[in-house]
ROKERO-643234 format. One record per residue (C-alpha): residue in one letter; z, y, x; residue number from 1. Coordinates in steps of 0.001 Angstrom, whole numbers. Last residue first. Layout:
REM ROKERO-643234
 rest      up   north    east  nr
    a       Z       Y       X NUM
...
//
This chain:
REM ROKERO-643234
 rest      up   north    east  nr
    h  -15802   44569   30813 158
    g  -16155   45284   26957 157
    s  -12899   43627   25923 156
    e  -14363   40663   24262 155
    m  -16826   40275   26826 154
    r  -14136   40017   29532 153
    q  -11958   37844   27676 152
    k  -15062   35134   27047 151
    a  -15997   35598   30743 150
    t  -12488   34374   31677 149
    r   -9608   36389   33775 148
    q  -10003   39660   31827 147
    g   -6785   39374   29374 146
    a   -4795   39905   32705 145
    g   -6223   41500   35550 144
    v   -9793   41307   37303 143
    a   -9480   44535   39521 142
    v  -11376   47653   38743 141
    h  -14291   49483   39511 140
    k  -15254   52287   37053 139
    t  -18351   53147   36077 138
    a  -22160   53223   38210 137
    r  -20534   51250   41206 136
    a  -18687   48738   38830 135
    l  -22181   48421   37060 134
    g  -23685   47100   39985 133
    f  -22222   47176   43284 132
    l  -18907   48141   45122 131
    p  -19033   45613   48133 130
    m  -18406   42107   46972 129
    n  -15600   39325   47251 128
    g  -16152   38397   43880 127
    y  -17647   40365   41173 126
    v  -17295   40250   37372 125
    v  -19283   41489   34744 124
    e  -19494   40867   31012 123
    r  -21587   42802   28373 122
    e  -21795   43063   24518 121
    g  -18299   43881   23822 120
    p  -19076   47631   24838 119
    r  -22610   48513   24332 118
    v  -25852   47703   26294 117
    v  -28758   49986   25983 116
    y  -31624   48033   27878 115
    t  -34869   49390   29352 114
    e  -37832   47218   31289 113
    h  -40361   48375   33863 112
    w  -43406   47263   35453 111
    i  -46110   48269   38224 110
    g  -48807   46303   39662 109
    v  -51205   47166   42115 108
    d  -54617   46084   43128 107
    g  -55480   45085   39557 106
    d  -57859   47706   38881 105
    d  -55908   48945   35861 104
    g  -55339   52735   37162 103
    v  -54657   53333   40931 102
    k  -55764   56828   41339 101
    t  -55563   58308   38043 100
    r  -52873   56032   36189  99
    f  -50941   55796   39323  98
    d  -50897   59612   40030  97
    r  -50155   60483   36454  96
    w  -46930   58134   36915  95
    a  -46034   59732   40464  94
    k  -46726   63364   38659  93
    l  -44146   62338   35886  92
    h  -41856   61076   38193  91
    p  -41290   64047   40749  90
    a  -39023   66449   38352  89
    d  -40181   69884   36991  88
    a  -42722   68411   34316  87
    d  -39497   66167   33045  86
    s  -40995   63688   30916  85
    a  -39190   60517   32922  84
    f  -36020   62535   33333  83
    r  -35927   63367   29473  82
    q  -36776   59671   28939  81
    l  -33806   58470   31119  80
    d  -31103   60932   29670  79
    q  -32312   60006   25969  78
    p  -31541   56352   26997  77
    s  -27952   57274   27927  76
    r  -25623   57617   30846  75
    w  -27775   55797   33227  74
    y  -27563   52762   35369  73
    s  -30347   51652   38004  72
    l  -31764   48192   39113  71
    l  -35057   49078   41190  70
    m  -37151   46000   41867  69
    t  -39983   45098   44237  68
    t  -42276   42450   44163  67
    r  -43948   41790   47341  66
    g  -40505   42213   48762  65
    f  -37783   44987   48464  64
    w  -34861   45091   46593  63
    n  -32693   48656   45339  62
    e  -29448   48969   43591  61
    f  -28651   52268   41438  60
    s  -26197   54415   39988  59
    l  -24872   56904   37370  58
    l  -28361   58672   36711  57
    g  -27915   61367   34134  56
    t  -30068   63999   34955  55
    d  -27114   66142   35707  54
    p  -26540   64521   38847  53
    h  -29251   66270   40515  52
    k  -29541   65545   44317  51
    s  -29316   61994   43971  50
    l  -31879   62491   41116  49
    h  -34220   64097   43367  48
    t  -33878   61683   46608  47
    l  -34321   58784   44032  46
    i  -37721   60098   42912  45
    r  -38921   60873   46337  44
    p  -38027   57742   47589  43
    m  -39430   55927   44535  42
    a  -43254   57619   45014  41
    l  -43545   55769   48574  40
    l  -44214   52509   47240  39
    v  -46879   53685   44778  38
    p  -48559   55749   47924  37
    i  -48311   52241   49772  36
    w  -49847   50189   47269  35
    r  -53693   51395   47170  34
    d  -54263   52226   50756  33
    p  -52375   48781   51518  32
    r  -55159   47087   50274  31
    h  -54984   43991   52179  30
    l  -51705   42897   50504  29
    k  -53746   42765   46919  28
    n  -51287   42114   44014  27
    i  -48316   44434   45507  26
    r  -45854   44158   42580  25
    m  -44098   47069   41580  24
    g  -40746   48012   40293  23
    i  -38452   49250   37370  22
    l  -35247   48102   35690  21
    f  -33241   50543   33596  20
    v  -30031   49466   32144  19
    t  -28454   52175   29654  18
    v  -24616   52221   29270  17
    d  -22874   52191   26129  16
    g  -19375   53366   26237  15
    d  -15734   52532   27013  14
    h  -16302   51505   30713  13
    e  -14388   49258   33171  12
    a  -16021   47323   36065  11
    t  -14903   43962   36960  10
    w  -13085   42733   40313   9
    r  -12373   39331   41656   8
    g  -10466   38891   45285   7
    p  -11661   40608   48515   6
    h  -13341   44274   48209   5
    v  -15846   44466   50614   4
    k  -16666   47867   52608   3
    p  -19972   48434   53236   2
    m  -21333   48264   56652   1
//
């Protein structure tokens, strides 16, 4: 069980953060032969990323259901794009396998969104939570003077 940090916390980071959301949706439950290979590609990718911190991945969180979601934080969009197109990393093969073996038949959906978030354009707060999200990816700090409201945190970049 992860350690819960009582009280209110925020994330501290002076630079930009690239937020990458990615997932899949099982459109036809009765076709596990189509969606299981797609589902199994992500653990291989995350294992690779965890073993290679130089890729630029800072942290991630995962949720599973009919629609899966991986929330990840990266140093930059360039790091993310470099990883995605690296022939020696597992993503490119997974993407090619999806395009050639699943394609556009509608059995399995995939999605992703990328955002670059600058200081002063983000606000985060965690109450009675384990280390999570942007605070896990950067620096986890207690909410203090000048950070007590969402407006103050937004103005300070926290």
